[in-house]
ZALUMKE-790469 format. One record per residue (C-alpha): residue in one letter; x negated, y negated, z. Coordinates in steps of 0.2 Angstrom, whole numbers, plus 5000, padded with zeros to 4 digits. Each point is the difference from the previous one (the first is absolute). Layout:
BEGIN
AXYZ ...
//
This chain:
BEGIN
M505650504899 Q501449894995 N499549824998 R501149885010 K500149894985 T501350124993 D501349945013 P501049864991 K500249905015 T498250005006 N499449984982 S501149854997 R499449925016 R498250034997 S500149944983 F500749845007 I498649985012 K498650044987 N500849874988 S500449875014 A498949874992 L501250004985 A501650045009 S499949875014 S500549864988 I501550104994 F500750115013 I499549955017 V501249875008 P499049865008 R499550045018 H500849845007 V501750054993 L499950185008 G499349965017 G499349835002 K498249955001 G498750145000 F501350134996 I499250154990 P501350104990 P499950185003 S499750034981 D498449895001 Q499350115014 L498850144998 V500550155011 L498550075008 A499550155011 A498450055009 I499250165000 G498949995016 S500749875011 G498749985014 G498349925001 K499649934983 G501750064993 R500849875011 S499149854993 D500250074982 I501950015001 L500049835010 N499049924987 A501050084986 S501649935007 V499449834998 K500649935016 G501750084997 R500249954982 E500250184995 K501050145008 V499250145009 A501350144999 A499050155007 L498550055011 C499150164999 D498750075013 V499650165008 D500049935017 F501149845005 S499450015018 G498349924996 S499649844991 A501450034987 S501249955014 A499549824997 S500650014982 V501750075006 E500149845011 N499649894984 F501350084989 P501350075012 K501350034986 A498850114990 K500450195000 L498750115007 Y499250164993 A498650125004 D499950074982 Y499749884986 R500750134988 E501750005009 M500049815001 L499649974981 D501450134996 K501349935011 E499749814998 K500549974982 D499749815000 I498250005005 D499049894987 A498350015007 V499050085014 T498449975010 I499050155004 S498949995015 T499750185005 P498450105003 D499050014984 H500550184996 V501849954998 H499849854989 A500150094983 P501450125005 A501149855006 A499649894986 S500350134987 Y501750045008 A500549825000 M499449964982 Q500950154993 R501649925006 G499649834992 I499549925017 H498649875000 V498550045012 Y498849915011 V498750125006 Q498749975013 K498250034996 P499350124995 M501350024987 T499850195001 H499150135009 N499050064985 I499549964982 Q501350114991 E501449925010 A499449834995 R500050044982 M501750085001 L500849855009 T499249884988 K500850094985 M501750035009 A500249815004 R499849964981 T501250154995 H501449955012 K499749814998 I499649985019 V499449835007 S498650065011 Q498749925012 M498750075012 G499749935017 N498349934997 Q500649825004 G498349924998 G500350024981 S501249865001 N498849895010 P499849844990 L498249995005 L499650154989 G500249884986 M498449915007 V499050164999 Q500750034982 K499549834995 W498250025006 V499950174991 D500849944983 S499049845000 G498450104999 K499249925016 L499350165006 G499350054983 K499950184996 I500950105014 S499350175003 K500450055018 V501449995013 Q499950055018 V501550035011 W500150055018 T501150025016 N499950035018 R501450134998 P500450135006 V500849935016 W500950175003 P499350175005 Q499350104985 G498650124997 F500550145011 A501250154998 M501949965001 P500750025017 D500850165004 P501950014998 A501149985016 P501850024995 D500649985018 Q499349825000 K501049944985 P501049845004 E501850035000 D500449874987 L498750054988 H500550094984 W498450094998 D500450104985 L500549844991 W498449925005 L499050144992 G500949984984 P499050074986 A498650065011 K500050195006 S501250055013 M499250015018 P500549985018 Y500049835008 T498349935002 P499749865012 N499049844996 L500449994982 H501749915000 P500149855000 F498349944995 N498550125001 W500550104985 R498949894990 G498450105003 W500750174994 W500150054982 D501750085000 Y500849835005 G498849864998 T498649934989 G498849935013 A499249835000 L500049994981 G501950024999 D500349885014 V498949854997 G499250054983 C501549954991 H499849835006 L498249984998 I499650094984 D501549914992 I498949845000 P498750064988 F501150124991 R501249864995 T498849854997 L498750114990 G501450094990 L499450175005 K500750164993 Y499850185006 P498250045007 T498950114990 D499350095015 A500050025019 E498750055013 C500050005019 S499150035016 V500850015017 G499749985018 S499950165011 V500850065016 Y499150145009 T501150155004 Q499450185002 M501250064987 W499649874987 N498149985002 A499949815002 D501349974986 Y501849935002 H501550124999 P500650024982 E501949985006 G499649815003 C499149854994 P498249985006 P499549875013 S499149894987 S499750014982 F499049924986 I500750014982 T499349954983 L501149974985 H499549944983 F501049914987 A499849974982 A499949824993 T501749914997 D500649844993 K499749915016 S498450095006 K498950014985 S498850125008 P500250165009 I500549985018 E499350105015 M501250005015 T499650065017 W501250035015 S499550035018 D501150035015 G499750045018 G499349835004 I498550024987 R499849844990 P498849944987 S498449915004 H500249815002 P499649924983 E498549885000 I500949864992 I501450005013 P499449915016 A499650125014 D501249925012 N501550014987 D501150155001 I500250104984 G501750064995 G501249975015 A499849955018 N498550085008 S499650084983 A501150145005 N500950024984 G499649924983 V499650004982 L498449934991 I500149984981 I498249984995 G499449924984 E498349954993 K500349825005 G500950025017 I501250095011 I501949985005 S500350055018 T501850035004 N501350095010 I501649914995 N501050164999 D499950045018 S500649915016 S498449905002 P500149814999 L498449984991 M500249944982 P499050044984 K498349944999 L498849984985 Y498149995002 L498949964985 N498150044999 D499749814997 G500849965017 T501749944994 T501550065010 E501849994998 F501250055015 G501950035001 P501049905012 E499750045019 V501850035003 E501250104988 E501549904994 N501450135000 D501849965004 E500750184996 P499650165009 E498750104991 Y499849874986 G501850044995 H499550174994 H501750085005 R501049854994 K499350004983 W500450184998 V501849975005 D500149864988 A499350114986 C501350145005 K501449874997 A499249944984 G499850184994 F498750114992 G498949914987 S500649835006 K498749855002 E500250035019 H499650184998 K498549974989 E499349885013 L500050125014 T498250035006 S500150185005 S501350094989 F499650184997 D499249954983 Y498649925010 A500250095017 G499950174992 P498349994992 M499349905015 T500750135012 E499250144990 T498349915001 V500249995019 L500550185001 M498550064990 G498949965015 N501150135010 L499850124986 A498149995002 I500150015019 R501050164999 S498950084987 Y498549965011 M500650145012 L500350134987 R498950155005 K499750194996 E498950145004 N498450014990 S499150164995 Q499050005017 G501750005010 R499949825005 M501349874998 E499449864989 Y500949844994 Y500249994981 G501049844998 R498749885006 K499649924983 K500649864989 L501750044993 L500349954982 W501849944997 D501150014985 G501249875005 E501250014985 N500250195003 M499849995019 K498750135001 I498250035008 T499050074986 N498550065009 L500850095015 E501650094997 E500350045018 A500149815004 N501649994989 Q501050085014 F500049835009 V500749904985 G501750055005 R500950115014 D501350135002 H501749935006 R501150105012 K501650054991 G501349865001 W498749875001 E499350014982 V499549844990 
//
């Protein structure tokens, strides 16, 4: 695949953008001379496009445009009759496309794209853009599976791409408060982390709905929506949102909010790849599946245990538990019974547990509750009651845009909180939970002719080599097969 940087015109312009910090003092005519106060020369604008323009995609491209400071040249969506129509109103001059491949091949001036599609399209779209020298902002989870995360992390380095994953809480300045408590040793030896959520808030746990091709909305490009997934007739109740609960397209509650919540301990404790994963899941009674959920989709609830080796920040091994479906940990004794743990109504949260106390927080979600430190001696420290934030989503998009202009390896790039160098390993950790869940449903016929489950064990993980070492069949879930034309 030809890299667009071979186009002399495009290469010249992109080089100018990437070196703007140096070039601005030499080549750019002062703005007041060109167009009066507030004028932004075209050469000083990033040319942006959106892949997935509705729902979260709309806010992503709006935030990346930085109140019109940057130019949005093109929008891509498989159905502009839905929520993506609002993006068309926001950017009426943008060209519209249904297929991101066509858009990226035709629009030669695009510098950077936001990718806000269903999970299964994240990696193919990001890969297609990065091979053409285009910077990428990818919604969480960064990819649909572990292998894709590892590939995109390496690709960003190879092609010198400025990348950012959309877990905006990583840019929340209050995360520094949690980091300070951890680094100062106030908790003493930290050995356990508990993370939980009330998600899913979409249907899952049952067989996928039956195809109904006669019900396909007229404006929906269904085959483009399927992308790398296997070809099948139109199936209702998947687009635009309920795809999250089916493995072909989504990554369940872990992929949705896990990238926000697990980010907190992963970042502040400096964790690396987990050493193992183990799970149990909630059941749904069906005659076909004998009180177990359907393997095509995510379970109604799950409980995951991950272990991590000691690191520079966490001097002892860490056990992390994750629970979803509304299952939360018991209320710690040192936190007053009337206090929420984590976020509002204790629905989502993180507890970082040390020998001297506990940090309770939920700052990476939408809850207004701030980080709280409870020590065994009765001492407490709380963050402010109200967040002070004068930028959308803590400036997560704007900082990425500024880094794109400064260029790969710049100070701005290195200061990004979720470039793929960080987001890749963190996403792999999140998706390890899904690998355990999917392995949980592996079954085969035993010598007595009965079906038995054989994947219900602690899975030992060789992170460097991306391999389960004690159950070969589980490795089928490390990656996936991509439909021709949608490869990574």
